[in-house]
N, C-alpha and C positions, 0 to 999 in steps of 0.2 A: 396443566399443559400449556406451554408457551406457543403463541402464534407467531410465525416467522415470515418476514419478507427478506428475500435474498436478492440484492442488487449485484449483477454480474454472476449469475448462477452457472453459466457455461464456462467460466474461466477456471484457473487453477484453484483459487480460494473457494469459489462457488461450488465446484464439484467436490472438493474436500469437505466443505460444510455439509453437503448432502450425504456424504459418507458418514459423518458424525451423526446426523439426524437418522439415517438408516439404522444405526446401531442403538439409538435411544428413542424408539417409536412411542414409548409411553410418556416421553418428556416434551416432544415437539410436534407441532402441526404446521406444515407449510401452507401459508395463506396466499403468498404471491411469489412468483419468480420473475426476474427481470434479466433480459439478455440483450445483446445487440443484434447480430445477424446470423448467429449459429443456430439456425432454425431446426436443423435435424436433431441436434442434441437437446435443445429446449423442448421439442415435441416429446422426446423420450422422457425427459424429466417431468413434464406435465402428466404423461401417462402413469408414471410410477408414483408421484407424490400428490396428484390430484389437487392442485391449488385452486382457489377461487378465481385468481387473476393471473394472467401472464402479460408481461410488458415486453415489447420489441423496440428496436432502435428507431424505426420510422414507420409511417403509415403504409409504406409500400410493402412492409413485411407482414402486415396483419393477415391478409387473405392467404398468402403462402403458408403461414403457420397454421391457420385454421384448416387448410387442406391436409397438411401433414398429420395433424392431430386426428382428423376424421379418418384418414387412411390407416392410422394406427389402431382404430377401433375404440378410441376413448370417447365415452358417452356422457361423462359427468359434466355438469354445467360449468362453463368457463367464460369469463370476460377477457377479451384481448384488448389491451391498451397500447399506446405508442408514445415514445419520446419522453422528454423531461416531465411533461404534465402527467403522463401515465405513471412514471416512477413516483412522483409526489403523491398521487392518489393511492398507489400501492403501499407506501410506507405509512400513510396516515389512516388506514382503515381501522375501525374500532377493534376488530379482531386481532390486530397486530400488537404484540407486546415487545418484540425484539426485531431489530433490523440489522442484517449483515451487509455492510457497505464494502463491496469488493469490485465495483465497476471500474473500468479503465479511465484514467485521466480525470478531467473535471466533469465527466459525464454525470456522475452521481452526486456532485457537490450540492446542487440545489435540493435534491430529494433528501440527502442526509441531513442538511440543515433543517429542512421542514420536519423531518422525523424527530429531531431533537426538540424543536419548538413545540411539537405535539406531545412531548414528554415520553417518547419511546426510548428504550435502552438501545444503544447502538454498539455493535461490535465492528470496529473500524480496521479494515485492511487497506483502504484507499489512502495512500499517503497524501495525495493532493488536497484532500479536504482540510486537513489541519495546516498544511504548508501554505495554501492559498488563502484560507479563511479561518485560521485558528482562533483568533480573538473573538470573532463573531460566533463561531460554533461553541466554544467553551463558555462564553457569556450566556448564550441561550440555554446550554445544558444546566448551568448553575441556577438560572432563574426558574427553570421548569422542573428541576430535580431529576433530570435525566442522566443516566449513566453512560459514559463513553469509555468502552473497554477496548484496549488495543489487541489486534490479532497479529500484527508484525511480531516475529519471534523475539526481536530485541526488546521491544517495549512491553510485550507480555512478560518477558523475563524480569524486567524492572518492576512491573506491577506485582509479580509474585514475590520478589525479594523484599518489596516494601511491606509485606505482611509480617516481617520480623522487626519493623521499626516505624517511626513516624516521619512524615515529610520534612518537618523542621529539624530532624536529626541527621539529614543527609549532608555529607561533605561534597560528594560528587557522584555522578552517574558515569559508568564506564560501558559504552556500547561497543560490542565486538563486531568485527568485519572479517569476512573470509579472505579479503584481498582480491577476489576475482581471479580470472584466468591469466592475468598479466602481472601478477605480484612480483615476479622475478625477471620480467621481460625488460631489457634495456630500453631507455626512452628513445634512443636512436632508431629502434625498430618499430615504434608506435605507428609511424606513417604507413607501414606496410600491413598493418592489421586489417583483416577482412571482417565483414559482418558475421560470417559463418564462424570465425574464430572467437569473436567477442560474445557470441550467443552460447558458447559452451561453458556454462558455469560449473565449477568443480564440485559443488555441493548440492545446490537447490535446482529444482526444475520450476521455472517461472516464465512469465510472459516476456515479450520482446523488450519493451522499454525498461522494465525493472532489471532485466539481465544485463543490458548495456549499462545502466546506472550502477550496477554492481562492479562492472569492469572499470568504470571511470572513478568509482567511489562517490559519485553524486548521491547514491542511495544513502550514504552515511551523512552527507550534508543535509539531505532532506530529513533524515531521522533525528538529527540534532534539533531541527526546528520543531518536529513533532514532539520530541521529549520535553522541550520547553513548555509547550501548551498542555501536555498531558500531566506533567509533574511539577510545573511551576518553578523551574530552575532556570537561571541565566546561562548564557553561552559559556562563561568561565567555569561553570560547575558541571559541564557535560564533556567528557573526554571520549575519544575513539581509539581503540587498539586493534591491530591486526591479529587475528586468531584463525589460522588456516584450517584447523580441524573442525571448526563450527560445532563444537561440543558445548562450550560455555557461551550462552546466548546473550548475556549481559551481566553486569555486576553493579552493586551499590557499595560505596565506601561510606560508612557512618562516621559521625563526629568523634566516636571513641576509638577509631582505627579499625573496627571490625569491618570485614568485607564479606558481603553475601553475594553468592553467584548462583545462577540457575543453569543447570546442565541438562542435556537431553539429546536424543537422536534428532537428526534433521528431518522432521516430519511435521507438516503444518497442521495436521489434525490435533496435535497436542495443544498449541495455543488457541486454536479454534474452539475446541471443547472446553478449555479453561474459561474462555470468555462467555460461552453460552451457558455454562452451568455455575459460574461464580455466584456465591462464595463457596459452593461445594466443589469437591473433587470426586469424579466418578471413574471407574475402570474404563480403559480404552483398549479393548482386547483384540481388535482386528489387526492382522499383520499388514505392513506396507506392501505396495506393489512389488518392490524389489525382494520381498521374502524375508527381510530382516525383522527381528523382534523390535517392538517399540521400547523395550527396556534397554537402558544404556549399560553396556559392558565396560565397566571402568578398567578392568584388567586388559581388555583388548585395546583400549585407548592408549595405554602405556604413557605417552608423553603429550603434554599440551604446550604449545608455543605461543608467545605473545611478542609483538614488536610495535614500534611506533610507526604510524603511516608516513609515507614519503609524500608530502604535499607538493614538492617540486615536480614529481612525476605525475601526481594525481591532484591537480589544483582544484578540482570540483568540490572536494571536501571543504576547503577553506572558503570557497565561494558560498556554500551553504551557510557556514558560520557567519560570514560577513553580512549576508542578507538578513539573518536573524538580528544581528546587532544593529543594522541600519533601521529595521522596522518599516512600518508603512507598507508601501506597495512592493517592496523589494522581494519578499519571499514569493509572492504571487508571480512576479515577473521571472524570478529564478526558475520556478516550476514550468512555466509556459515556454520559456526560451530553451530550457533543457529538452522538453518534449519535441520541440521543433528540431533541435540539433540532432537528437537521436534519430528522428524520422529521416532527416537528410543524410545521416551516416548510413542507415540501413538501406536507403534507396540508392546509395552510391554517389551522392552529390557532395559529400564531405569525407575527409579522412578522419580517423579516430582522434588525433590530437586537436582537430578543429572544434570538437564538441565544447570544451571549456572556453575556447576563444569566442564562440558565438554567444555563450551565456554571459561572459564577462562584458562583451561589447554591448549587448542588449541592456544589461543592468546599468551600465554607465550612461545610457541615453534615456532611461526612464525617469519621469518626473517623481520627485520625492513627495508623495501625498499619502494621507491616511485613507484607508478603505472603511467606510462607515456602514456599508450595506452590501448584500450579496450582489446587487446590481453593480456597485462599484468594483467588486471582485471580478465579475464577468467582463466588465469593460476593460479592466486592467489586463486580464488574461488575453483578450483579443488584441489589445494594443501591443502587448509584449510579443505575441506570436507574429504580428505583422512586422515589427521591427526585427525579430529574430530571423524571419525569412529573408528580409532585406540584407542582413548581415551575412547569412549563409550564402545568398546569391553572390555577394561580393567576393567572399572567400573562395567559392567554387569557381568563379570566373578567373580569379587570380591564379588558382591552381592549374586551370587548363592552359592559361597563357604561359 
């Protein structure tokens, strides 16, 4: 039985992970749950899964969580920790074999890095970890013999396709993108796009930032960087195609011309369970919330469409590629500035087309340095955020004038 720590247990990936665990009680034991401030849901999870440790976002949440747990009648022993230090303790506990890293932003970066350094296997749903600190994390994983398994549907698809070949036999990776809600929207209408419209993803139900990143195609720029660190390929060997049906989750073209694709319904429990049970495959029998079967109906799919992304309308995709090619602090700054730009858009301070402008201007002003430690990464992240808010403020002021 594997002992699990779940970072981001109250988010979409975290709750789906617990659905997988619920269906495989003989395989997994929840040792620790970590969340931010959704204390009501965290208290429910603690009552059901009885972890030894719960971690909250800040010290001010400790007593409110304790009160909720007591009110729910949960009597099992529980330690409540807080912040990054609490997360790090939760992932390095001796009882923990596997860490699911699904916390928002760079919140779980330090804990994920420390989990890898401690030799824990990590199922990674947090894009920011590899985008901001990929070199450090992968080096630590190699030195400690720790597995880093992707939960992102695209990278999970690549991982699964690779079981039919070797890394050195790859000609290129082909990551698929739904295209988001504005695939056919004329660029002249982008300025009138509202946050409410941008948050309506046509396929997946996700958190705010990742949904906006899907609308701008920044998510694919970030995934190019992730794929580089996960699979050891350069930018020129990683392509992106638009695939609105979201049935083909990614493909590999091998050196002999064979193309392997992973197809499936759009349900995150499939890549989650794949990562948790690898190298086995186990039945996933529960039906999704929408009532559809987890089995893909090829006949119902009928036609699959693919097209080249329009980087003039969606420049964030190429910004991600350029950051990877530049190296050093660029990817970390890309991630931080995008998070700021998305926050500014969602709060009404920026228009939709301003998002790539903030990112590009921030990257242009960042020093070209190598990040040699997690401290360097965190300092770069903070500096990029400061610069991005300055840029966003300038653009916002200009728009108002």
